[in-house]
C-alpha positions as CSV (number, residue, x, y, z in Angstrom):
1,M,-58.8,114.6,-38.7
2,S,-58.7,118.7,-39.7
3,S,-60.0,120.1,-42.2
4,S,-57.3,121.0,-44.4
5,S,-56.6,117.4,-44.3
6,V,-60.2,117.1,-46.0
7,L,-60.8,117.0,-50.3
8,Q,-63.1,119.2,-50.8
9,V,-64.9,119.4,-53.6
10,A,-65.3,121.5,-56.8
11,E,-67.9,119.8,-59.1
12,R,-70.0,117.3,-59.8
13,D,-71.1,115.4,-62.8
14,P,-75.1,116.0,-63.9
15,T,-76.0,112.6,-62.3
16,R,-74.9,113.4,-59.1
17,Q,-72.8,109.9,-58.7
18,Y,-69.6,111.9,-59.7
19,V,-67.5,114.4,-57.6
20,R,-64.2,115.7,-58.4
21,Y,-61.1,117.2,-56.3
22,N,-59.3,120.2,-56.9
23,E,-56.3,118.2,-56.3
24,M,-55.4,116.8,-60.3
25,L,-53.0,113.9,-60.9
26,G,-52.0,115.0,-64.2
27,K,-52.2,117.5,-66.7
28,G,-51.7,117.8,-71.0
29,L,-51.9,120.4,-73.2
30,Q,-56.2,120.2,-73.7
31,K,-56.6,118.4,-70.6
32,R,-56.4,118.1,-67.3
33,V,-56.8,115.0,-64.1
34,Y,-58.5,115.5,-61.0
35,K,-58.6,113.1,-58.7
36,G,-62.3,112.4,-58.5
37,F,-64.8,109.7,-56.4
38,D,-67.9,107.8,-57.0
39,E,-70.2,107.8,-54.1
40,V,-72.2,105.7,-55.5
41,N,-69.5,102.9,-55.5
42,G,-67.9,103.8,-53.3
43,I,-64.5,103.6,-54.8
44,E,-61.8,106.9,-56.2
45,I,-62.0,107.0,-59.9
46,A,-60.1,109.3,-62.3
47,W,-61.7,113.0,-63.4
48,S,-60.1,113.8,-66.9
49,V,-61.4,117.4,-68.6
50,V,-60.4,117.6,-72.3
51,V,-61.4,121.0,-73.9
52,L,-63.3,119.6,-78.1
53,K,-62.2,121.4,-81.3
54,D,-64.3,124.1,-83.1
55,K,-64.6,121.5,-85.8
56,I,-66.3,118.6,-83.4
57,L,-68.5,120.5,-81.6
58,N,-69.8,123.3,-84.9
59,S,-70.3,119.7,-86.9
60,A,-73.3,116.6,-86.9
61,S,-71.4,114.3,-87.5
62,N,-68.9,114.2,-85.4
63,L,-70.4,115.2,-82.5
64,Y,-72.3,111.6,-83.6
65,H,-69.1,110.0,-84.7
66,M,-67.2,111.2,-81.2
67,I,-70.2,110.0,-78.8
68,A,-70.5,106.7,-80.2
69,E,-66.2,106.4,-79.6
70,A,-66.4,107.2,-77.0
71,N,-70.1,105.5,-76.0
72,M,-67.9,102.0,-77.5
73,M,-65.1,103.0,-74.6
74,K,-67.3,102.6,-72.0
75,L,-67.9,98.9,-72.8
76,L,-64.7,97.8,-72.7
77,D,-63.8,95.4,-70.2
78,H,-59.7,94.1,-69.8
79,K,-58.1,93.6,-67.3
80,N,-55.2,95.7,-68.7
81,I,-57.2,97.8,-70.2
82,V,-57.8,101.4,-68.4
83,K,-61.9,101.3,-67.4
84,C,-64.0,104.5,-68.5
85,Y,-67.3,104.6,-66.6
86,H,-68.8,107.5,-68.1
87,F,-68.5,110.5,-70.2
88,W,-70.8,113.0,-71.0
89,I,-70.5,116.8,-72.7
90,D,-70.5,120.1,-71.5
91,Y,-71.6,122.4,-74.5
92,S,-71.2,125.6,-72.8
93,N,-67.5,125.6,-71.9
94,S,-66.5,123.6,-74.9
95,K,-65.2,120.3,-72.8
96,I,-66.4,116.5,-72.8
97,H,-65.8,114.8,-68.8
98,L,-64.0,111.2,-69.1
99,I,-64.3,109.1,-65.7
100,T,-62.0,106.3,-66.0
101,E,-60.3,104.1,-62.7
102,P,-57.6,106.5,-61.5
103,F,-54.5,107.0,-62.6
104,S,-52.8,106.0,-58.8
105,S,-50.1,104.2,-60.5
106,E,-46.5,105.7,-61.9
107,T,-46.0,105.3,-66.3
108,L,-44.1,102.5,-67.1
109,N,-41.7,105.8,-68.9
110,H,-41.3,106.6,-65.4
111,Y,-41.0,103.4,-64.6
112,I,-38.1,101.6,-66.2
113,V,-35.8,104.6,-65.3
114,K,-36.5,104.0,-60.9
115,H,-35.8,100.8,-61.7
116,V,-32.5,98.5,-64.1
117,P,-33.9,94.7,-63.7
118,V,-31.5,92.6,-63.5
119,N,-32.8,90.6,-66.3
120,H,-35.5,90.5,-68.3
121,T,-37.9,88.4,-66.3
122,S,-40.0,92.5,-65.9
123,T,-39.5,93.5,-69.1
124,K,-41.1,89.9,-70.2
125,N,-44.2,90.7,-68.4
126,W,-44.8,93.7,-69.0
127,C,-44.6,92.3,-73.2
128,R,-47.2,90.1,-72.6
129,Q,-49.7,92.7,-70.8
130,I,-50.1,95.3,-73.8
131,L,-50.4,92.4,-75.8
132,N,-53.2,90.8,-74.0
133,G,-54.3,94.3,-73.6
134,L,-54.1,95.4,-77.5
135,N,-55.0,91.9,-78.6
136,Y,-58.5,92.4,-77.1
137,L,-58.5,96.4,-79.0
138,H,-57.5,94.1,-82.0
139,T,-60.3,91.1,-82.6
140,H,-62.3,93.8,-81.2
141,D,-66.0,93.9,-83.6
142,P,-64.2,96.5,-85.5
143,P,-61.6,96.4,-84.6
144,I,-60.1,99.1,-82.5
145,A,-56.9,101.2,-83.0
146,H,-55.4,103.4,-79.7
147,R,-52.7,104.9,-82.8
148,D,-51.2,106.2,-79.4
149,V,-49.4,103.9,-78.1
150,K,-46.4,104.1,-75.7
151,L,-45.0,103.8,-72.7
152,M,-45.9,107.6,-71.4
153,N,-49.9,106.1,-71.2
154,I,-48.6,102.7,-70.6
155,F,-49.8,102.4,-66.4
156,V,-47.9,100.2,-64.3
157,D,-49.7,99.2,-60.3
158,G,-46.6,99.0,-58.7
159,D,-47.4,96.3,-55.9
160,S,-49.3,93.9,-58.6
161,G,-47.0,94.2,-61.6
162,T,-50.8,94.8,-63.5
163,V,-50.2,96.6,-66.5
164,K,-52.7,98.6,-67.5
165,L,-53.4,100.3,-71.2
166,G,-54.9,104.2,-71.5
167,D,-55.0,107.1,-73.1
168,F,-57.9,106.1,-75.6
169,G,-57.2,110.7,-77.3
170,F,-56.7,108.8,-80.6
171,A,-58.7,104.8,-80.3
172,K,-60.5,105.3,-83.7
173,L,-63.0,102.0,-84.5
174,I,-62.6,100.5,-88.1
175,E,-65.3,99.8,-90.4
176,T,-65.5,96.1,-92.1
177,G,-63.3,97.6,-95.6
178,S,-62.2,100.4,-94.5
179,S,-58.4,101.5,-93.4
180,L,-57.9,104.8,-91.6
181,Q,-55.8,108.4,-92.5
182,G,-54.1,110.5,-90.7
183,R,-51.3,110.8,-88.1
184,Y,-52.2,110.8,-85.1
185,G,-49.9,109.4,-82.4
186,T,-46.8,110.6,-81.1
187,K,-43.8,110.5,-83.5
188,L,-40.8,109.3,-82.1
189,F,-43.4,105.7,-81.7
190,M,-45.5,106.5,-84.9
191,A,-45.0,103.5,-87.7
192,P,-44.4,104.9,-91.6
193,E,-47.6,104.1,-92.8
194,I,-49.4,106.5,-90.9
195,Y,-47.6,108.9,-93.4
196,R,-48.8,107.6,-96.3
197,G,-52.3,107.3,-95.3
198,N,-54.7,103.7,-95.7
199,Y,-53.1,102.1,-92.7
200,N,-55.4,100.2,-90.1
201,E,-54.8,99.1,-86.0
202,M,-50.9,97.5,-87.2
203,V,-49.2,101.1,-85.8
204,D,-50.2,99.7,-82.7
205,I,-47.1,96.9,-83.4
206,H,-44.7,99.1,-84.5
207,S,-44.8,101.1,-81.6
208,F,-45.3,98.7,-78.8
209,G,-42.1,97.2,-80.7
210,M,-41.1,101.1,-80.0
211,C,-41.7,100.7,-76.1
212,V,-39.8,97.5,-76.0
213,I,-37.0,99.3,-77.8
214,L,-36.7,101.2,-74.6
215,M,-37.5,98.8,-72.5
216,V,-34.9,96.4,-73.9
217,T,-31.8,99.2,-74.2
218,R,-32.5,102.5,-71.9
219,V,-31.1,103.9,-75.4
220,I,-34.2,106.9,-77.1
221,P,-34.4,105.6,-80.8
222,Y,-33.0,107.1,-83.0
223,I,-31.0,109.2,-80.8
224,E,-28.6,109.6,-83.9
225,C,-30.7,111.3,-86.2
226,K,-28.7,115.3,-86.4
227,N,-31.8,116.9,-87.4
228,K,-35.2,116.8,-88.3
229,D,-35.8,116.3,-91.9
230,E,-33.2,113.1,-90.5
231,F,-34.9,111.8,-88.2
232,Y,-38.1,111.7,-90.8
233,A,-36.2,110.9,-93.7
234,K,-36.2,107.4,-91.4
235,I,-38.9,106.9,-90.0
236,K,-41.0,107.6,-93.1
237,G,-37.8,105.0,-94.8
238,S,-39.0,103.1,-92.8
239,V,-34.8,102.3,-91.5
240,K,-33.6,101.1,-88.6
241,Q,-32.6,102.8,-85.7
242,N,-28.7,102.8,-84.6
243,V,-29.8,101.7,-80.6
244,L,-31.4,97.5,-82.4
245,N,-27.6,97.4,-83.1
246,K,-27.6,97.4,-79.2
247,V,-30.1,94.6,-78.5
248,T,-27.8,91.6,-79.1
249,D,-30.0,88.9,-77.5
250,P,-32.0,86.6,-80.7
251,Q,-34.8,86.1,-79.3
252,I,-35.0,89.6,-78.7
253,K,-33.4,90.7,-82.2
254,E,-36.0,88.3,-84.2
255,F,-39.3,89.6,-81.4
256,L,-38.0,92.6,-83.1
257,D,-38.1,92.9,-86.5
258,M,-41.9,91.3,-86.5
259,C,-42.8,94.2,-84.5
260,L,-41.4,96.5,-86.0
261,A,-41.4,94.9,-90.0
262,P,-43.6,96.7,-93.1
263,A,-47.4,97.0,-92.1
264,S,-48.1,93.3,-94.6
265,A,-46.4,91.4,-92.3
266,R,-45.5,92.5,-89.4
267,S,-47.1,90.2,-86.9
268,S,-50.5,90.3,-84.8
269,A,-50.3,90.8,-81.0
270,I,-50.9,86.4,-80.3
271,E,-48.4,86.1,-83.1
272,L,-46.1,88.0,-80.6
273,L,-47.3,86.5,-77.7
274,N,-46.6,82.9,-78.8
275,H,-43.2,84.2,-79.2
276,P,-39.9,82.1,-77.6
277,F,-38.8,85.4,-76.0
278,L,-42.1,86.0,-73.6
279,A,-42.1,82.2,-73.3
280,V,-43.4,81.5,-69.7
281,V,-41.3,79.6,-67.3
282,S,-41.4,79.5,-63.4
283,Q,-40.6,81.0,-61.1
284,V,-38.0,78.3,-59.3
285,E,-36.8,78.4,-63.2
286,S,-36.5,82.7,-62.7
287,S,-35.6,82.5,-58.9
288,M,-32.2,80.3,-60.8
289,S,-31.8,81.9,-63.9
290,Q,-31.6,85.6,-61.8
291,V,-28.8,83.9,-59.4
292,E,-27.0,82.6,-62.1
293,L,-26.9,85.8,-63.4
294,S,-26.0,87.6,-60.7
295,M,-22.4,85.0,-60.3
296,S,-21.9,85.7,-63.8
297,Q,-21.1,89.6,-63.2
298,V,-19.6,89.6,-60.2
299,T,-16.1,89.9,-59.9
300,R,-13.5,88.2,-58.8
301,A,-12.2,91.6,-57.5
302,Q,-15.7,92.6,-56.5
303,V,-15.6,90.0,-54.2
304,D,-12.7,90.9,-52.3
305,R,-14.4,94.4,-51.8
306,L,-17.5,93.2,-50.7
307,L,-15.4,90.7,-48.3
308,Q,-13.2,94.0,-47.1
309,L,-16.6,95.2,-46.4
310,N,-17.9,92.6,-44.4
311,Q,-14.7,92.9,-42.0
312,K,-15.4,96.8,-41.6
313,L,-19.2,95.5,-40.2
314,M,-17.5,93.7,-38.7
315,M,-15.0,95.4,-37.0
316,S,-17.6,99.2,-36.2
317,E,-20.4,100.1,-36.3
318,E,-19.8,103.9,-38.4
319,L,-20.2,102.8,-41.4
320,L,-22.2,105.9,-42.3
321,D,-20.2,107.1,-44.9
322,Y,-19.1,104.0,-47.0
323,N,-20.1,104.6,-50.3
324,L,-20.9,101.5,-51.8
325,G,-20.8,102.8,-55.4
326,N,-17.4,101.7,-54.7
327,L,-17.6,98.2,-54.7
328,F,-18.4,98.4,-58.1
329,S,-15.9,101.9,-59.8
330,E,-12.7,100.5,-61.5
331,N,-11.2,103.5,-60.8
332,P,-12.9,104.9,-57.1
333,S,-44.9,114.6,-73.8
334,D,-44.6,115.6,-78.2
335,V,-48.1,114.4,-80.6
336,E,-48.9,115.1,-83.3
337,Y,-52.7,114.2,-85.4
338,D,-54.4,115.6,-88.8
339,D,-56.8,118.8,-87.9
340,D,-57.9,118.2,-91.2
341,D,-58.7,114.6,-91.5
342,E,-61.1,112.3,-90.2
343,V,-62.3,113.3,-86.3
344,G,-62.4,110.9,-83.3
345,L,-61.2,110.6,-80.5
346,A,-58.6,113.2,-80.9
347,V,-59.0,116.3,-79.1
348,C,-55.4,117.8,-78.5
349,D,-54.0,120.9,-79.2
350,D,-54.3,123.2,-82.4
351,E,-51.1,125.0,-81.6
352,H,-48.6,121.9,-81.9
353,D,-45.4,121.9,-83.1
354,P,-45.1,119.5,-86.7
355,I,-41.9,119.5,-86.6
356,P,-40.1,119.2,-83.9
357,T,-36.2,119.3,-83.9
358,H,-34.5,116.6,-82.8
359,E,-33.5,118.1,-78.8
360,I,-37.0,119.2,-78.6
361,L,-38.4,115.8,-79.5
362,I,-36.4,114.7,-76.4
363,E,-37.1,116.1,-74.4
364,Q,-41.0,116.0,-74.9
365,S,-41.4,113.1,-74.8
366,F,-39.3,111.0,-72.9
367,P,-38.5,114.2,-70.1
368,S,-37.4,110.6,-67.2
369,L,-34.7,108.8,-70.0
370,S,-33.4,112.2,-70.5
371,F,-32.0,111.6,-67.5
372,F,-29.8,108.9,-69.0
373,E,-27.1,109.8,-71.6
374,F,-27.0,107.9,-73.5
375,M,-23.7,107.6,-76.1
376,G,-20.5,106.3,-75.2
377,D,-19.2,102.7,-74.2
378,E,-18.5,105.3,-70.9
379,D,-22.5,105.2,-69.8
380,E,-22.4,101.8,-71.0
381,S,-20.5,100.8,-67.7
382,E,-22.6,103.2,-65.5
383,A,-25.6,101.7,-67.1
384,E,-24.0,97.8,-66.4
385,N,-22.9,99.0,-62.7
386,N,-26.4,100.3,-62.3
387,G,-27.7,97.0,-61.7
388,M,-24.5,95.0,-60.4
389,L,-25.1,96.6,-57.6
390,S,-28.4,95.3,-57.7
391,C,-27.2,91.6,-57.9
392,L,-24.3,92.6,-55.5
393,G,-26.8,94.0,-52.9
394,K,-29.2,90.7,-53.3
395,L,-25.8,88.0,-53.1
396,L,-24.3,90.2,-50.1
397,S,-25.8,87.7,-47.6
398,S,-24.4,84.8,-49.4
399,V,-20.7,85.4,-49.5
400,C,-20.6,86.9,-46.0
401,S,-21.9,83.5,-45.4
402,N,-19.7,81.2,-46.7
403,L,-16.5,83.6,-45.2
């Protein structure tokens, strides 16, 4: 083994149990996440370094609350929550160090861009796991509000399909008889009541609903807004996004209405878990429904093209340049926080853009989704064709076997 392939230790924690390598896993405005190793338990870890604001370091009360909440995070133990093992504060460098389970998976934001499922089976599976994690937080004593639920803070293990909610930088305990204040979160996902103050953990359900919209439509909500004023007016006024008109399935529409309802009428995580949209079907039923859906989407012309392709395959093996796309062608961040309000584990940059333009909002919040063209019937057809490619690929062998 060459010395270049060995990860170099850059730092050790005060207990000497954890080591940090120079290899970076991710970064934000005030946060860096590195690959690390637990030398006692022999497991890989993620080592996060977060810059603390002066208002935290210069206040004994603020420090107390931050340490209390960090300790609380260590106690959280759920299969759909990223586990925090350890933390400590480096006062001399104004930083907090967090040791968590590694983020070796992709975020759900990247995942839905790479994979276009034939139906909503995988979406339902993701939703159930996210809601299980939220239900765990919201039924904690006292309840915990995550306050930054978004696709970029949800991690997917590509091998097992396990989904975990991470990045608790804005998380806050809600003491009995109290409510939360301050604007924390990512603007596109923030519930309207956050702008008014006096909110609770139900803001996470609204944010989850925004995630569901993206999962089922692949379209950014509020894309119709021409400027920041229109964008904020819609959010603060609880005006429904135009993208909801693309949702035609009655179950999904009802499910989204329950997520995006006014705070007083919004459904809890456990109520949403019991909704028919998330009903668990057997593996046989799921397989059958996928085959039926695939068959229903295959037109006669596409089957004819498959037959022609099969003929070519039998006649020649030199088809490396054949474009499978012709089979389907009819004609060949942005985060927000209130610096003057409560102090929790919110540790974002003081030099944030308080009101980004709509274009910046899209670019920062959904850099991966920007690869899609979101407007027009032509783009919808292209997305459908991508799904058709998956369908026909699976059906190719069965169609050819019946020649």
